[in-house]
N, C-alpha and C positions, 0 to 999 in steps of 0.2 A: 504494500500500500504506500503510495506516495505521501510524504509528509510536507506540510506547508511551512513556510518560513514565517516567523512571528511578525516580521515587518509588513507582511501582506494581510494581516488580520486586524480586526477592530480592537480597540483598547478594551480592557476588562470592563464588564458591565452587562446588564440585562439587555435583551433585544428591545424590550419596550422602552427602556431609557434611551437607547441609541435612536430608536424611531422618533420618540418625542423630541429629543434634542435636535435631531435632524430636521424634523418638521418645523420646529421653532426657528432654527437658523435659516432654513430655506424660506419660510414665511416672511421673516424679516427682510431677506434679500429681495423677495417679491415686492414688498412695500417700497424698498429703495429703487427697484427697477421700474416700478409702476409709471412714474412720470416719463421715463425714457421710452418705455414701450408705447405709452400713449402718444408721445411725440413722433415715434416711428410710424404709427398708424394714422396720426391726425395732422402732423405738421409737414412732414416730407411730401405728402400728396398735394399740399398747397403750393409747394415750391417746384414740383415736377408735373409733367403732363401724363395723360394715359399712354401716349406713345413711348415716353421714357420708361414707364413701368413695363410696357409691352416688350420692348427690346430686351430688358434685363430678364423678364420672365421667360423669354426664349432660351436664355442661357442656363437658367436654374435647373432644368431637367438633367442636363449632362453633368453639371456639378454634383447634383444629388446622387446620380447613378454611379459616378466614379467614386465618390466618397463611400457609398455603401459597399461597392464591390471591394474596395481596398481594405475596408475594415473587416470584411468577411465574417461578421458575427463574432469576432474574437473578443470584443469588449464584453459582451454579455456572457460569453463562455468563461472568461476570467472571473467575473462576479459570481457566476453560478457554481463554478467548480469547487468541490470540497477542499482541495488543496492545490497549492502552487509554490514552487521554490524559485530561488534567484536565477538558476541556470535556465529554467523554462521561461521565466519572464524575460531574460536576456535574449533567448532565441526568438520569442515572439516579437520583441522590439525590433530586432534586425530584419526580420521578415517584413514587418509592417513598414519599416523605413524604406526598404528596397521596393516594396509595392508602391509606395507613395511616389518615388522617383519615376518608376516605370509608368504609372498612371498619368503623371504630369506630361511625360513625353507623348504618350498616346493622345491625350486630350488636346495638346498643342497641335499635333499633326492632323487631327480630324476637324479642327476649327473651320476650315473652308467648306467641308462637306456639310456640317451642321448649318452654317450660314446659308448655304445654297438650298438646303431643305426648306428653310423659311422664306427664301428670296429676300433676305434682309442682310446686306453686307455689313451693317454696323455691328451685328452680333459677333462677327469673326474676331475682331480685336479684343472684345470683352472675354471671349472664351480663352484666347491665348494668354491673357494676363491672369485670369482666374485659375488656369492650369497650374501655375506656380504654387498656389495655395494647397494643392494636394500633397506636396512635399511636407508642408507644415502639418497636415493632417496625419501623415504617416509617422511623424515624430511625436504626435500627441496621443494617439489611440490607446496604447498600452498604459501610459502613465495615468490617463484619465480613468481607465477601468480599474486600475489599482487603487486610486483614491476612493472610488465607489466601494470597492471590496473592503477597504479599511473603514468604511462608513464615515469618511471625513466630509460629512454633509455640509458643515459650516464653511469649509474651504471651497468646496464645489459651488456653494451658493454665492460666495464672494466672487469667485471667478466669473460666474454667469452675470452677476450684477455689474461688475467693472467692465466686462467685455461688451455688453450691450450698450453701456453708457459711452464708452470710448468710440465704438463703432458708429453710434448715432451722431455723436458730435462731429466726427469726421464726415459723415454723410451730409449733415446739414450745412456745414461749412462749404463742402464741395458743391452742393446744390445752389447755395447762395452765390457762389462764384461762377455759376453757369456751366457746371460739369454735366448737366442733364443725366442720362442713364449711367454715366460713370460714377455718379455720387452713390448709387446703390452698390456698385462693385467695390468702391472704396470702403463703404460701411462694412461689408462682409469681410474684406481683407483685414481691417483693423481689429474686428472681433476675433478672427482666427489667430492673429498674432498675439493678442493679449492672452487668449486661452493657452496657446503653446507655452508662453513664458511662465504663466502661473501654475500650470500642472507640474512642470519640472521643478519649480520652487517648492511645491507642496508635498510631493509624493515621498520624499526622503529616501530615494533609491536611484542609483545610476547603473546602467547596464555594463558593469565592469567584468562580471563573471564570464567565463567561456560559455557560449550558448549551447544549450541542449536542444538541438533541432528535433531529435527523435521524440523527446518528451512533449513537444508542442503538438504532435499529431492529434492527440485527443481533443485539444482545444479547437483545432480546425474541423474535426469531425462534427462536434456539437455546433460550432459556429457556422459551418457550411450549411447545415440544415436551416439554421436561423436566417442565414443570408439569403437562401432561396425564398424563404417565407417573406422576408423583408423586401426582397427584390420584386416579388409579386405585388406587395403593398405599394412599393414605389411606382411601379407601372400604373397602378390604379390612381395614385395621387398626381402623377405628372402627365398622363395621357391627355387630360383635358387641355393643358397648356400647349402641348405639342400640336394637337388637332386644331385648336382655335388659332394658334399662331400660324400654322401652315395654311389654313383655308380662309381665315377671316382677317389676318393681319395684326399689326402691333396695336392699333387703336382698340379693337375689340378685346384683344388679349389683356391690355392694360386695365380696361374696365372690369373684366372678369377677375383679374388678379386681385384688385383692390376689394371687390365684393367678397371674394373667397377669403382673403386675409382678414377682413373685418369680422367675418362670421366665425372663422375656424382658428386663426392664430392664437387668440386668447386661450382657447381650449387646449391647443397644442402646448402652450407654455405651462399650463397646469399639468398636463400629462408628463412633461419632462420632470417637473418637481416630484410628482407622485412616483414616477419610475425610479428616481434617485433614491427615494426612501423605501418604497414598498418591495421592489424586487429583491434586495438583499434580505429584508426582514421576512418576507413570505418564503423565500428559499430556505431559510433556517427554521421556519415553522411547518415546513411541508410534511414532516413526520408526525405532527400533532394536528390531526384533522379538525378537532373541535375548535382549538384556538385559531387555526388558519381560517376556518369558516366564519367565526365570530369577527375576526379582524377585517376580513374583506367585506362582509355584509354591512358592518358598521360604516366603513368608508363609503360604500355604495349609497347608503341612506343619506349621509352628510353631503355627498356630492349632488345628489338629486335635490335635496332641500335647498342648497345654496344657489344652484345654477338654473334649474328648470324654469322658474317664473321669469327670470331675467332674460333668458334666451327667447322665450315666447314673446315677451314685450319688445325685444329688439326686432324680431321678424315682423310683427304686426305694424310697428311704427316705421318701417324701413323707408317709405317715401319721404318722410320728414327727417328721419335720423341721418341718412347718408349725406344729403347736401348740407345739413347742419354741422356735421362733423368734419367733412373734408372738402366742402366747397361745391358750388353749383355745377362746375365742370364735370363732376362725378355723378350727377343725378341719374344718368342712364344705368349706373351700377346698382341702383336701389332694388329693382326686381330680382337681380342676381343674388344680392344679399338676402332678400326675403326668402327665396327658395332654399338657399343654403342654411338658413336658420332652422328650417324644417328638419334637415338632416342633422343639425347640431343639437337638437333637443335631447337625443339619447347619448350623444358623444361623451359627456363627462364620465359616464359609466362604461360605455362600450370600449372606449380607448384603454381603460384599465384592464380589460379582459386578456390582453396580450400578456400582462403580468402573470395571470394564472397559468397560461401555457408555459411560460419561461420558468417560473418558480417551481412548477411540478415536473420540469424536465420533459415536457411533451412537445418536442421540436417537430415531430412528424405531423401531429394534429395541427400545430400552428401553421405548418406549411400548407396543409389542406385548406384551412380557413382562408389564408391569404391568397391562395390560387383561385378559390371560388370568388373571393372579393374582387380580385383583379379582373377576372373574366367578366363578371357582371357589371363592374364599374366601367370598363372600357366599352362594352356593348351599349351601356346607357349613354356614354358620351357620343358614340357614333349615331345613336338614334336621335339625340337632340341636336346634332350639328346643323341640320338644315335650317333650324330656327335661330342660329347664331349662339352667342354666349348665354343668353337667357334660356334658350332651349336646352343647352348642355346642363345648366344649373338645375332646371326643372326635372329633366330626365334622371339626373344623378340623385336628387333628393327623393323622388318617388321610389326609385329602385332601392335606395338605401333603407328606407323605412319598410318597404313591402317584401324585400328579398334578403338583403344582407343582415339586417338586425335579427330576424328570427333564426336564420341559419347560424349566426355567431353564437347566440345563446344556447342553441341545441348542441353545437359542436364543443363549446367550452365546458359544458356540464356532463358530457358523456362519461367522463372519468373524474376522479378527484372528490374532495370533501363537499363541494358545492353542487347542489342539484338544480335542475331547471325550475322545479317548483319553488325552491328558495328564492331564485331571482324574480319569478312572477309574483310571489307574495310580497316581496319588498317593493316592486315597481308599481303594483296595482293602485295604491293610494295616490301615488304621484301622477299616474296617468289621469285619474279622475280630477285631481287638482289642476293639472295642466289644461284639460278640456274646459273646465270652468273658467280658468284664467283667460284662455283664448276667447271664449264667448263674451266675457265682460269687456275685454279690450276692443273687440270688434264694435261693440256698442259705443264705446268712447270715441270712435272715429267720426261719429256723426255730430259730436259736440264741438262748439267753438271755444278756443282758448286765446288768451291775450298774446301769447308768443309761442314759438316752437319750443323754447326751453320749458315753459310751463306745461305744455302738452306732454313732452317727453318725461318730465319729472312726475307728473300725475299718473301717467301710464305705468311707469316703473314702480311707483309706490303701491298703486292699486293691484298690480300683478302679484306682488309678494303678499299683500294683505289677503287677497282672495285665495291664493294657493295655500298659504299657511292656515287660513281659516278652514278650508275644506279638509286639509290634512288632520286638523284637530278632531275631526269626526271619525277618524280611523285609529285603531289601536297602534298599528305600525307607524302611522303619522305622528301620533302623540309621543311614541318612543323616539322618533327622529328629532322632534322638537326638544324633548328633554335632553337628549344626547348633545344637541347643539348648545343648549344653555349651559350644561356642565362643562363642555369644552371651552366655552368663552370664559366661564368663571375660573377654571383651573389654569388655563394656558395664557389668557390675555395679561394677567399680572406679570408674567415673565418678560413681556416686552417693555413694561414701564413699572418696575417694582417699587420705585420711590413714590410714584403717584398713588399707587394702590395702597401702599403701606400707610400713607398719610390720610387717605380718605376712607379706609375701612373702619368700621366701628370697633371700639375697644371692648 
């Protein structure tokens, strides 16, 4: 049996303590990042045009594809593995570094082909410059995975916060100087560089040992299966951009890109946070089915409680919300945003189900799910393409709710401690609350308000009031509300202990 090196394990302490400390650290980082994330979504679009976003969105699929292939699922394999020693880590590092260099050369060489696919010559130079960032990715992958394995959630949260802040500031300055689509590339480059430097400073390990390449095979076996699954998911995520860019051009792609990002990026940020905390914790609870089940279902209830009413409100108010947030030039993106909010309603929970596959070591089942998701998603994009970007968004949203959601829930519960009935029992009260919320908000559309801000604030407030009121009529709903209150009471004082110690009763 291979023995792990202590440097690659978490410090002494319970899993619950590591999870709570990690959640607090990452939650604080999210608060710090919030203004920068908001500026990325709301300020940059006012400085750039839909065409600028469209040109860069043509480049994103190849960047994402190369980064995924070069990681080869090794990051998750390192986190999930019961043990890893320094020689194995050294071998993984050198393989990842060589892959990064090779990937950069390949991406640079294929830049003219990709630009020709889109009939957009401006994309070629952006691809060539971004190819250099793959080298940085190769130098980052193993170190970042080791930080996750060590449960250094605070350091990872700080890296994320500083990276997004520096990247955004670089992007805004470049946009104000007239860099157009290059501002988005500079934003990405700055974030990548900050991440590279910070993970090396934080991990506490250098690849000095002679590499054990034979010992790395098990990581690539597990990671390869994950990579195939993630590749299928990547095809599903990026096919819309490729199809719209190829057949509708940069303007339509830019509108679709912003509508998509406004609807889904906040949820993806949340998913990254949850993955950082939950995959290591669930992996170590996998042998204790009861604790595993309780931990996941509690997280599911809290996510639905926090996000379902807000997502419904965003979708219903899209025609007012989108131009209010990012300017009148983006008004055609409103129906795209509204359709994607339909798909986003279940996302806070559905995105976490990949954690169940990974933490239970079910790489093959994860691959089956992602293959099904990729095929049905791409087919929906093709079906909606004749109606432009709005048609693509509508076809995707409908197929997501009617096909992919039920298949995912069935697939993830075929094995493991969590059953399909568990998920249905937890979700039923939130479905009722969501429908009630939707009906009330539709009625509010007929009323007149003094300003767009007043309208949006009223809709948001009423959405949560109605949804939580309906939930109070269900036992599971009351349990969720009570858990949320307890969480606020126990964890909020950790963010401002001085304030709460002064104001708490003696």
